[in-house]
PyMOL Python script that loads the backbone (N, CA, C, O; Angstrom):
from pymol import cmd

cmd.read_pdbstr("""\
ATOM      1  N   MET A   1      27.517 -12.188  -1.864  1.00  0.00           N
ATOM      2  CA  MET A   1      27.738 -10.758  -1.769  1.00  0.00           C
ATOM      3  C   MET A   1      26.568 -10.117  -1.034  1.00  0.00           C
ATOM      4  O   MET A   1      25.407 -10.393  -1.335  1.00  0.00           O
ATOM      5  N   LYS A   2      26.877  -9.275  -0.087  1.00  0.00           N
ATOM      6  CA  LYS A   2      25.874  -8.618   0.740  1.00  0.00           C
ATOM      7  C   LYS A   2      25.320  -7.389   0.022  1.00  0.00           C
ATOM      8  O   LYS A   2      26.087  -6.606  -0.538  1.00  0.00           O
ATOM      9  N   PRO A   3      23.975  -7.207   0.032  1.00  0.00           N
ATOM     10  CA  PRO A   3      23.403  -6.012  -0.604  1.00  0.00           C
ATOM     11  C   PRO A   3      23.875  -4.734   0.095  1.00  0.00           C
ATOM     12  O   PRO A   3      24.174  -4.734   1.289  1.00  0.00           O
ATOM     13  N   SER A   4      23.933  -3.667  -0.662  1.00  0.00           N
ATOM     14  CA  SER A   4      24.344  -2.386  -0.093  1.00  0.00           C
ATOM     15  C   SER A   4      23.309  -1.893   0.904  1.00  0.00           C
ATOM     16  O   SER A   4      22.148  -2.302   0.870  1.00  0.00           O
ATOM     17  N   LYS A   5      23.746  -1.006   1.793  1.00  0.00           N
ATOM     18  CA  LYS A   5      22.829  -0.438   2.783  1.00  0.00           C
ATOM     19  C   LYS A   5      21.694   0.306   2.097  1.00  0.00           C
ATOM     20  O   LYS A   5      20.545   0.230   2.532  1.00  0.00           O
ATOM     21  N   SER A   6      22.012   1.024   1.026  1.00  0.00           N
ATOM     22  CA  SER A   6      20.975   1.777   0.318  1.00  0.00           C
ATOM     23  C   SER A   6      19.973   0.844  -0.349  1.00  0.00           C
ATOM     24  O   SER A   6      18.784   1.158  -0.412  1.00  0.00           O
ATOM     25  N   ALA A   7      20.439  -0.303  -0.849  1.00  0.00           N
ATOM     26  CA  ALA A   7      19.515  -1.272  -1.460  1.00  0.00           C
ATOM     27  C   ALA A   7      18.606  -1.886  -0.404  1.00  0.00           C
ATOM     28  O   ALA A   7      17.417  -2.089  -0.649  1.00  0.00           O
ATOM     29  N   THR A   8      19.155  -2.183   0.764  1.00  0.00           N
ATOM     30  CA  THR A   8      18.355  -2.740   1.854  1.00  0.00           C
ATOM     31  C   THR A   8      17.301  -1.733   2.302  1.00  0.00           C
ATOM     32  O   THR A   8      16.154  -2.103   2.554  1.00  0.00           O
ATOM     33  N   ASN A   9      17.684  -0.469   2.400  1.00  0.00           N
ATOM     34  CA  ASN A   9      16.749   0.589   2.780  1.00  0.00           C
ATOM     35  C   ASN A   9      15.657   0.731   1.719  1.00  0.00           C
ATOM     36  O   ASN A   9      14.482   0.869   2.057  1.00  0.00           O
ATOM     37  N   LEU A  10      16.032   0.700   0.451  1.00  0.00           N
ATOM     38  CA  LEU A  10      15.070   0.812  -0.644  1.00  0.00           C
ATOM     39  C   LEU A  10      14.078  -0.350  -0.601  1.00  0.00           C
ATOM     40  O   LEU A  10      12.879  -0.155  -0.800  1.00  0.00           O
ATOM     41  N   LYS A  11      14.574  -1.545  -0.344  1.00  0.00           N
ATOM     42  CA  LYS A  11      13.704  -2.725  -0.259  1.00  0.00           C
ATOM     43  C   LYS A  11      12.677  -2.552   0.858  1.00  0.00           C
ATOM     44  O   LYS A  11      11.502  -2.871   0.678  1.00  0.00           O
ATOM     45  N   ASP A  12      13.117  -2.047   2.010  1.00  0.00           N
ATOM     46  CA  ASP A  12      12.198  -1.823   3.130  1.00  0.00           C
ATOM     47  C   ASP A  12      11.128  -0.799   2.775  1.00  0.00           C
ATOM     48  O   ASP A  12       9.954  -0.988   3.093  1.00  0.00           O
ATOM     49  N   ILE A  13      11.529   0.278   2.120  1.00  0.00           N
ATOM     50  CA  ILE A  13      10.572   1.328   1.738  1.00  0.00           C
ATOM     51  C   ILE A  13       9.553   0.780   0.739  1.00  0.00           C
ATOM     52  O   ILE A  13       8.357   1.045   0.861  1.00  0.00           O
ATOM     53  N   ILE A  14      10.024   0.022  -0.240  1.00  0.00           N
ATOM     54  CA  ILE A  14       9.112  -0.556  -1.238  1.00  0.00           C
ATOM     55  C   ILE A  14       8.144  -1.520  -0.551  1.00  0.00           C
ATOM     56  O   ILE A  14       6.939  -1.474  -0.799  1.00  0.00           O
ATOM     57  N   ASN A  15       8.666  -2.386   0.303  1.00  0.00           N
ATOM     58  CA  ASN A  15       7.798  -3.344   0.996  1.00  0.00           C
ATOM     59  C   ASN A  15       6.733  -2.646   1.831  1.00  0.00           C
ATOM     60  O   ASN A  15       5.574  -3.060   1.825  1.00  0.00           O
ATOM     61  N   ASN A  16       7.110  -1.602   2.541  1.00  0.00           N
ATOM     62  CA  ASN A  16       6.135  -0.855   3.347  1.00  0.00           C
ATOM     63  C   ASN A  16       5.096  -0.176   2.465  1.00  0.00           C
ATOM     64  O   ASN A  16       3.913  -0.145   2.804  1.00  0.00           O
ATOM     65  N   ALA A  17       5.529   0.358   1.354  1.00  0.00           N
ATOM     66  CA  ALA A  17       4.622   1.101   0.470  1.00  0.00           C
ATOM     67  C   ALA A  17       3.617   0.181  -0.213  1.00  0.00           C
ATOM     68  O   ALA A  17       2.488   0.596  -0.477  1.00  0.00           O
ATOM     69  N   ILE A  18       4.000  -1.054  -0.502  1.00  0.00           N
ATOM     70  CA  ILE A  18       3.115  -1.923  -1.277  1.00  0.00           C
ATOM     71  C   ILE A  18       2.324  -2.907  -0.433  1.00  0.00           C
ATOM     72  O   ILE A  18       1.682  -3.801  -0.984  1.00  0.00           O
ATOM     73  N   GLN A  19       2.349  -2.774   0.867  1.00  0.00           N
ATOM     74  CA  GLN A  19       1.611  -3.698   1.734  1.00  0.00           C
ATOM     75  C   GLN A  19       0.139  -3.784   1.369  1.00  0.00           C
ATOM     76  O   GLN A  19      -0.458  -4.858   1.441  1.00  0.00           O
ATOM     77  N   ASP A  20      -0.445  -2.672   0.981  1.00  0.00           N
ATOM     78  CA  ASP A  20      -1.871  -2.660   0.626  1.00  0.00           C
ATOM     79  C   ASP A  20      -2.092  -2.755  -0.890  1.00  0.00           C
ATOM     80  O   ASP A  20      -3.209  -2.578  -1.377  1.00  0.00           O
ATOM     81  N   LEU A  21      -1.013  -3.037  -1.625  1.00  0.00           N
ATOM     82  CA  LEU A  21      -1.038  -3.164  -3.093  1.00  0.00           C
ATOM     83  C   LEU A  21      -1.466  -1.880  -3.789  1.00  0.00           C
ATOM     84  O   LEU A  21      -1.947  -1.900  -4.922  1.00  0.00           O
ATOM     85  N   GLU A  22      -1.286  -0.775  -3.099  1.00  0.00           N
ATOM     86  CA  GLU A  22      -1.544   0.551  -3.669  1.00  0.00           C
ATOM     87  C   GLU A  22      -0.352   1.440  -3.362  1.00  0.00           C
ATOM     88  O   GLU A  22       0.306   1.287  -2.333  1.00  0.00           O
ATOM     89  N   ILE A  23      -0.087   2.362  -4.259  1.00  0.00           N
ATOM     90  CA  ILE A  23       1.024   3.295  -4.064  1.00  0.00           C
ATOM     91  C   ILE A  23       0.552   4.710  -4.316  1.00  0.00           C
ATOM     92  O   ILE A  23      -0.006   5.011  -5.372  1.00  0.00           O
ATOM     93  N   THR A  24       0.773   5.565  -3.358  1.00  0.00           N
ATOM     94  CA  THR A  24       0.395   6.973  -3.485  1.00  0.00           C
ATOM     95  C   THR A  24       1.540   7.737  -4.153  1.00  0.00           C
ATOM     96  O   THR A  24       2.667   7.246  -4.210  1.00  0.00           O
ATOM     97  N   PRO A  25       1.251   8.921  -4.650  1.00  0.00           N
ATOM     98  CA  PRO A  25       2.336   9.736  -5.229  1.00  0.00           C
ATOM     99  C   PRO A  25       3.456  10.005  -4.217  1.00  0.00           C
ATOM    100  O   PRO A  25       4.629  10.056  -4.589  1.00  0.00           O
ATOM    101  N   GLU A  26       3.100  10.176  -2.955  1.00  0.00           N
ATOM    102  CA  GLU A  26       4.099  10.425  -1.917  1.00  0.00           C
ATOM    103  C   GLU A  26       4.993   9.203  -1.720  1.00  0.00           C
ATOM    104  O   GLU A  26       6.209   9.333  -1.581  1.00  0.00           O
ATOM    105  N   GLU A  27       4.385   8.014  -1.707  1.00  0.00           N
ATOM    106  CA  GLU A  27       5.173   6.791  -1.562  1.00  0.00           C
ATOM    107  C   GLU A  27       6.086   6.586  -2.769  1.00  0.00           C
ATOM    108  O   GLU A  27       7.245   6.196  -2.621  1.00  0.00           O
ATOM    109  N   TYR A  28       5.560   6.850  -3.952  1.00  0.00           N
ATOM    110  CA  TYR A  28       6.358   6.717  -5.170  1.00  0.00           C
ATOM    111  C   TYR A  28       7.566   7.661  -5.110  1.00  0.00           C
ATOM    112  O   TYR A  28       8.689   7.265  -5.421  1.00  0.00           O
ATOM    113  N   SER A  29       7.322   8.894  -4.714  1.00  0.00           N
ATOM    114  CA  SER A  29       8.417   9.868  -4.599  1.00  0.00           C
ATOM    115  C   SER A  29       9.444   9.423  -3.570  1.00  0.00           C
ATOM    116  O   SER A  29      10.647   9.573  -3.781  1.00  0.00           O
ATOM    117  N   GLN A  30       8.974   8.881  -2.465  1.00  0.00           N
ATOM    118  CA  GLN A  30       9.881   8.413  -1.413  1.00  0.00           C
ATOM    119  C   GLN A  30      10.768   7.282  -1.946  1.00  0.00           C
ATOM    120  O   GLN A  30      11.965   7.243  -1.659  1.00  0.00           O
ATOM    121  N   ILE A  31      10.190   6.376  -2.710  1.00  0.00           N
ATOM    122  CA  ILE A  31      10.954   5.273  -3.285  1.00  0.00           C
ATOM    123  C   ILE A  31      12.011   5.798  -4.247  1.00  0.00           C
ATOM    124  O   ILE A  31      13.174   5.402  -4.173  1.00  0.00           O
ATOM    125  N   MET A  32      11.612   6.681  -5.142  1.00  0.00           N
ATOM    126  CA  MET A  32      12.553   7.210  -6.131  1.00  0.00           C
ATOM    127  C   MET A  32      13.638   8.063  -5.457  1.00  0.00           C
ATOM    128  O   MET A  32      14.807   7.997  -5.838  1.00  0.00           O
ATOM    129  N   ASP A  33      13.252   8.854  -4.467  1.00  0.00           N
ATOM    130  CA  ASP A  33      14.237   9.664  -3.738  1.00  0.00           C
ATOM    131  C   ASP A  33      15.247   8.777  -3.023  1.00  0.00           C
ATOM    132  O   ASP A  33      16.442   9.072  -3.010  1.00  0.00           O
ATOM    133  N   SER A  34      14.766   7.693  -2.429  1.00  0.00           N
ATOM    134  CA  SER A  34      15.655   6.767  -1.730  1.00  0.00           C
ATOM    135  C   SER A  34      16.635   6.124  -2.702  1.00  0.00           C
ATOM    136  O   SER A  34      17.815   5.973  -2.387  1.00  0.00           O
ATOM    137  N   ALA A  35      16.154   5.748  -3.869  1.00  0.00           N
ATOM    138  CA  ALA A  35      17.028   5.122  -4.873  1.00  0.00           C
ATOM    139  C   ALA A  35      18.120   6.082  -5.325  1.00  0.00           C
ATOM    140  O   ALA A  35      19.247   5.662  -5.590  1.00  0.00           O
ATOM    141  N   ASN A  36      17.795   7.358  -5.414  1.00  0.00           N
ATOM    142  CA  ASN A  36      18.750   8.359  -5.903  1.00  0.00           C
ATOM    143  C   ASN A  36      19.511   9.074  -4.790  1.00  0.00           C
ATOM    144  O   ASN A  36      20.320   9.961  -5.063  1.00  0.00           O
ATOM    145  N   GLU A  37      19.258   8.698  -3.553  1.00  0.00           N
ATOM    146  CA  GLU A  37      19.802   9.408  -2.399  1.00  0.00           C
ATOM    147  C   GLU A  37      21.326   9.545  -2.417  1.00  0.00           C
ATOM    148  O   GLU A  37      21.859  10.612  -2.114  1.00  0.00           O
ATOM    149  N   ASP A  38      22.016   8.474  -2.769  1.00  0.00           N
ATOM    150  CA  ASP A  38      23.477   8.529  -2.752  1.00  0.00           C
ATOM    151  C   ASP A  38      24.076   8.913  -4.107  1.00  0.00           C
ATOM    152  O   ASP A  38      25.294   8.885  -4.284  1.00  0.00           O
ATOM    153  N   GLY A  39      23.217   9.270  -5.052  1.00  0.00           N
ATOM    154  CA  GLY A  39      23.689   9.709  -6.356  1.00  0.00           C
ATOM    155  C   GLY A  39      24.120   8.567  -7.271  1.00  0.00           C
ATOM    156  O   GLY A  39      24.662   8.801  -8.352  1.00  0.00           O
ATOM    157  N   HIS A  40      23.877   7.338  -6.837  1.00  0.00           N
ATOM    158  CA  HIS A  40      24.276   6.174  -7.632  1.00  0.00           C
ATOM    159  C   HIS A  40      23.262   5.058  -7.425  1.00  0.00           C
ATOM    160  O   HIS A  40      22.947   4.707  -6.288  1.00  0.00           O
ATOM    161  N   ILE A  41      22.758   4.506  -8.503  1.00  0.00           N
ATOM    162  CA  ILE A  41      21.840   3.371  -8.413  1.00  0.00           C
ATOM    163  C   ILE A  41      22.657   2.118  -8.717  1.00  0.00           C
ATOM    164  O   ILE A  41      23.042   1.867  -9.859  1.00  0.00           O
ATOM    165  N   ASP A  42      22.917   1.328  -7.650  1.00  0.00           N
ATOM    166  CA  ASP A  42      23.727   0.125  -7.833  1.00  0.00           C
ATOM    167  C   ASP A  42      22.881  -1.022  -8.384  1.00  0.00           C
ATOM    168  O   ASP A  42      21.676  -0.871  -8.585  1.00  0.00           O
ATOM    169  N   LYS A  43      23.509  -2.155  -8.624  1.00  0.00           N
ATOM    170  CA  LYS A  43      22.833  -3.297  -9.262  1.00  0.00           C
ATOM    171  C   LYS A  43      21.628  -3.767  -8.451  1.00  0.00           C
ATOM    172  O   LYS A  43      20.575  -4.055  -9.021  1.00  0.00           O
ATOM    173  N   GLU A  44      21.773  -3.846  -7.125  1.00  0.00           N
ATOM    174  CA  GLU A  44      20.662  -4.298  -6.287  1.00  0.00           C
ATOM    175  C   GLU A  44      19.477  -3.346  -6.385  1.00  0.00           C
ATOM    176  O   GLU A  44      18.327  -3.775  -6.471  1.00  0.00           O
ATOM    177  N   GLU A  45      19.772  -2.055  -6.372  1.00  0.00           N
ATOM    178  CA  GLU A  45      18.711  -1.059  -6.490  1.00  0.00           C
ATOM    179  C   GLU A  45      18.051  -1.139  -7.864  1.00  0.00           C
ATOM    180  O   GLU A  45      16.835  -0.983  -7.971  1.00  0.00           O
ATOM    181  N   GLN A  46      18.833  -1.379  -8.913  1.00  0.00           N
ATOM    182  CA  GLN A  46      18.268  -1.516 -10.257  1.00  0.00           C
ATOM    183  C   GLN A  46      17.284  -2.677 -10.314  1.00  0.00           C
ATOM    184  O   GLN A  46      16.216  -2.562 -10.915  1.00  0.00           O
ATOM    185  N   VAL A  47      17.645  -3.799  -9.689  1.00  0.00           N
ATOM    186  CA  VAL A  47      16.770  -4.969  -9.676  1.00  0.00           C
ATOM    187  C   VAL A  47      15.489  -4.654  -8.911  1.00  0.00           C
ATOM    188  O   VAL A  47      14.394  -4.970  -9.376  1.00  0.00           O
ATOM    189  N   LEU A  48      15.622  -4.032  -7.740  1.00  0.00           N
ATOM    190  CA  LEU A  48      14.444  -3.691  -6.941  1.00  0.00           C
ATOM    191  C   LEU A  48      13.514  -2.749  -7.696  1.00  0.00           C
ATOM    192  O   LEU A  48      12.299  -2.943  -7.708  1.00  0.00           O
ATOM    193  N   LEU A  49      14.088  -1.735  -8.319  1.00  0.00           N
ATOM    194  CA  LEU A  49      13.269  -0.779  -9.074  1.00  0.00           C
ATOM    195  C   LEU A  49      12.615  -1.439 -10.277  1.00  0.00           C
ATOM    196  O   LEU A  49      11.471  -1.134 -10.614  1.00  0.00           O
ATOM    197  N   SER A  50      13.334  -2.335 -10.918  1.00  0.00           N
ATOM    198  CA  SER A  50      12.778  -3.051 -12.060  1.00  0.00           C
ATOM    199  C   SER A  50      11.586  -3.906 -11.630  1.00  0.00           C
ATOM    200  O   SER A  50      10.553  -3.911 -12.300  1.00  0.00           O
ATOM    201  N   GLN A  51      11.724  -4.621 -10.527  1.00  0.00           N
ATOM    202  CA  GLN A  51      10.628  -5.443 -10.016  1.00  0.00           C
ATOM    203  C   GLN A  51       9.444  -4.566  -9.600  1.00  0.00           C
ATOM    204  O   GLN A  51       8.290  -4.903  -9.864  1.00  0.00           O
ATOM    205  N   PHE A  52       9.738  -3.458  -8.957  1.00  0.00           N
ATOM    206  CA  PHE A  52       8.702  -2.524  -8.522  1.00  0.00           C
ATOM    207  C   PHE A  52       7.923  -1.990  -9.730  1.00  0.00           C
ATOM    208  O   PHE A  52       6.692  -1.979  -9.727  1.00  0.00           O
ATOM    209  N   HIS A  53       8.650  -1.550 -10.755  1.00  0.00           N
ATOM    210  CA  HIS A  53       7.984  -1.013 -11.942  1.00  0.00           C
ATOM    211  C   HIS A  53       7.224  -2.098 -12.708  1.00  0.00           C
ATOM    212  O   HIS A  53       6.194  -1.816 -13.320  1.00  0.00           O
ATOM    213  N   ALA A  54       7.722  -3.329 -12.678  1.00  0.00           N
ATOM    214  CA  ALA A  54       7.007  -4.435 -13.314  1.00  0.00           C
ATOM    215  C   ALA A  54       5.666  -4.671 -12.611  1.00  0.00           C
ATOM    216  O   ALA A  54       4.657  -4.928 -13.267  1.00  0.00           O
ATOM    217  N   MET A  55       5.658  -4.583 -11.279  1.00  0.00           N
ATOM    218  CA  MET A  55       4.409  -4.757 -10.531  1.00  0.00           C
ATOM    219  C   MET A  55       3.425  -3.636 -10.836  1.00  0.00           C
ATOM    220  O   MET A  55       2.216  -3.866 -10.875  1.00  0.00           O
ATOM    221  N   LEU A  56       3.927  -2.434 -11.050  1.00  0.00           N
ATOM    222  CA  LEU A  56       3.062  -1.322 -11.446  1.00  0.00           C
ATOM    223  C   LEU A  56       2.505  -1.566 -12.846  1.00  0.00           C
ATOM    224  O   LEU A  56       1.318  -1.355 -13.096  1.00  0.00           O
ATOM    225  N   SER A  57       3.367  -2.010 -13.750  1.00  0.00           N
ATOM    226  CA  SER A  57       2.960  -2.220 -15.141  1.00  0.00           C
ATOM    227  C   SER A  57       1.938  -3.337 -15.301  1.00  0.00           C
ATOM    228  O   SER A  57       1.009  -3.221 -16.101  1.00  0.00           O
ATOM    229  N   ASN A  58       2.106  -4.423 -14.542  1.00  0.00           N
ATOM    230  CA  ASN A  58       1.193  -5.551 -14.718  1.00  0.00           C
ATOM    231  C   ASN A  58      -0.046  -5.459 -13.834  1.00  0.00           C
ATOM    232  O   ASN A  58      -0.885  -6.360 -13.851  1.00  0.00           O
ATOM    233  N   GLY A  59      -0.169  -4.385 -13.066  1.00  0.00           N
ATOM    234  CA  GLY A  59      -1.374  -4.171 -12.277  1.00  0.00           C
ATOM    235  C   GLY A  59      -1.373  -4.787 -10.893  1.00  0.00           C
ATOM    236  O   GLY A  59      -2.369  -4.688 -10.176  1.00  0.00           O
ATOM    237  N   THR A  60      -0.272  -5.426 -10.498  1.00  0.00           N
ATOM    238  CA  THR A  60      -0.185  -5.985  -9.148  1.00  0.00           C
ATOM    239  C   THR A  60      -0.317  -4.872  -8.114  1.00  0.00           C
ATOM    240  O   THR A  60      -0.991  -5.027  -7.096  1.00  0.00           O
ATOM    241  N   ILE A  61       0.333  -3.758  -8.395  1.00  0.00           N
ATOM    242  CA  ILE A  61       0.249  -2.576  -7.534  1.00  0.00           C
ATOM    243  C   ILE A  61      -0.472  -1.500  -8.320  1.00  0.00           C
ATOM    244  O   ILE A  61      -0.161  -1.270  -9.488  1.00  0.00           O
ATOM    245  N   LYS A  62      -1.416  -0.850  -7.702  1.00  0.00           N
ATOM    246  CA  LYS A  62      -2.177   0.243  -8.337  1.00  0.00           C
ATOM    247  C   LYS A  62      -1.663   1.580  -7.827  1.00  0.00           C
ATOM    248  O   LYS A  62      -1.423   1.744  -6.631  1.00  0.00           O
ATOM    249  N   ARG A  63      -1.497   2.527  -8.727  1.00  0.00           N
ATOM    250  CA  ARG A  63      -1.185   3.902  -8.316  1.00  0.00           C
ATOM    251  C   ARG A  63      -2.495   4.588  -7.987  1.00  0.00           C
ATOM    252  O   ARG A  63      -3.444   4.559  -8.771  1.00  0.00           O
ATOM    253  N   VAL A  64      -2.534   5.203  -6.821  1.00  0.00           N
ATOM    254  CA  VAL A  64      -3.742   5.894  -6.366  1.00  0.00           C
ATOM    255  C   VAL A  64      -3.384   7.337  -6.022  1.00  0.00           C
ATOM    256  O   VAL A  64      -2.220   7.684  -5.824  1.00  0.00           O
ATOM    257  N   LYS A  65      -4.416   8.158  -5.959  1.00  0.00           N
ATOM    258  CA  LYS A  65      -4.223   9.535  -5.513  1.00  0.00           C
ATOM    259  C   LYS A  65      -4.180   9.530  -3.993  1.00  0.00           C
ATOM    260  O   LYS A  65      -4.718   8.630  -3.348  1.00  0.00           O
ATOM    261  N   SER A  66      -3.540  10.535  -3.434  1.00  0.00           N
ATOM    262  CA  SER A  66      -3.397  10.619  -1.976  1.00  0.00           C
ATOM    263  C   SER A  66      -4.696  10.540  -1.247  1.00  0.00           C
ATOM    264  O   SER A  66      -4.719  10.599  -0.018  1.00  0.00           O
TER     265      SER A  66
END
""", "prot")
cmd.dss("prot")
cmd.show_as("cartoon", "prot")
cmd.util.cbc("prot")
cmd.orient("prot")
């Protein structure tokens, strides 16, 4: 099964945002806005967001100020 276009876009945004293992408030907002853009979070997006939040929780990615 092919991932949805919105899931592919979300994956690209997350990958770009975490390249330096830091996430700014603007990047975080962009990720969340992208996930909610079509008004529906599908299974692929749920998995991506879950992995993203797990990386934040375990310290792999640090939230930083702008």
